[in-house]
C-alpha positions, 0 to 999 in steps of 0.5 A: 696311906691307910686312908682307904682302911679308915674309910672302910672301918668308920661306917663298919664301926659306927654301925657296930656301936649302935644298938640294933638287937630288936627283931623288927630292926634286924629284919629291916637291916637284913632286907636293906642289905639284900637290896644294897648288894643288888644295887652295888653289883648292878653299878659294878656291872655298869662300870665293867661295860666302860672298860677300854679293850673290853674283850681282852679284859673279859678274858683276863677276868675269867683267867684271874678268877679261875686261877685264884679260886683254884689256888685258894681252895687247894690251899684251904683244903690241904691245910684243913685236912692237916688240921683234921689229922692233928685235931680230929673233930669227934661227933655222933650226928646222923645227917638229915634230909637236905634242902635242894642244893640246886635251889640254893645254887640258883639263889647265888647265881642271881647275883651274877645275873645282876652284874650281867644286867648292869653290864648290858645296860652299861654297853649303851654308854648313856652319859649318866651311867658314867657316874655309876662308879661314884654312886657305887662308892656311896652305896658301899659306905651305906652297906658297910654301915648296915653290916656293922649293925647286922654284926652287932645284932647277931648277939655274938660277944667276945666271950662267946667267940673265944670259948668256941675253940673249934670255930676259931681254929678253923677260921685261922686255918682258912685265913692263913691258907687262903692268903698263902693260896692268894700269894701263889695265884699272884705269882702265877698270874704275874700280879703284885702279891698284895693284889693276890692277898687282897683277892684271897681275903674275901673268904667267900663273901662275894657280895662284899669282896667284889665291891671293895676290890672294884673300888681299890683295884678297878672293875677287872680285879673286882669282877675276878674277886666276885667270881672267885668267891662265888665259886667258893660258895657254890662249891661249898653247897655241893660238897658239904653233904659229902664231906661233913661225916668224915671231914667236918673241919673241911666242910666248915672251912670251905664255907668261909664267911658264909657259914654264919648265914647262907650256908648255915642251914646246909651245915646244920642239917648235914652236921647237926645242931652241935656244929652251929656255934662253931659255924657262927664263930667261924663265919663271924671272925672271917666276916670281920677280917674280910673288909679290914684285910682287903682295905689293908692290902689295897693300901 
């Protein structure tokens, strides 16, 4: 029953156990990860083109992604505001000049373009493209191995993770409220609750959640998970500067797993250097939980 979870964990653990702290090696790993994300999303687009009754399935993807994103984000925001009320986050930082949020949003949308390119090429139904799904599975295993190497190279120790209580608290609130939102979305959409929980477990890591969900639930749910998590990142980029002064925990929680990489520069410039340890711990914890939870609920 849990063979899928084991298949996900093995390359992740294997990568984490290998020493990969040399800066040159980390740069190579980061570059390979970027390329593998594009490759796998391209395969996901091709698989989508081979769906039967394509028009109806595309409407289902839009419906699933919008409703699940709304339920998960509302759940997160309500829970994070409650955390702020119970445990205020005092700070004296004054916001700095931010990088172009439009530029960052366009960087995220590039991945949508890769999925669309794969979809358009897949419409040709060229015979070799039928193996895109199998190729995507092998590429996924390699990507998870690289993720393990990246996490090991981040230098985060168990002691550092446990010390930063704010990052841990926000991560746990996001984790629990996202699952609650995913369960509500599943009920509204008429999906199995486990499917809704799996869709909520990406925590904004769209490049991984879309891939894993496609392998476990098919390209319709996988594509919905991808757009659901992409919407989360785009919303975080736009709202962080407006929220960070008075709603610091909410601004961090909206970033999900991306708070340790893509949205970290926006958090740092908006919230100051003091938010960085909490952001890294928050993103690190959710990045560890995402593949494990998705595989668990898929089982």
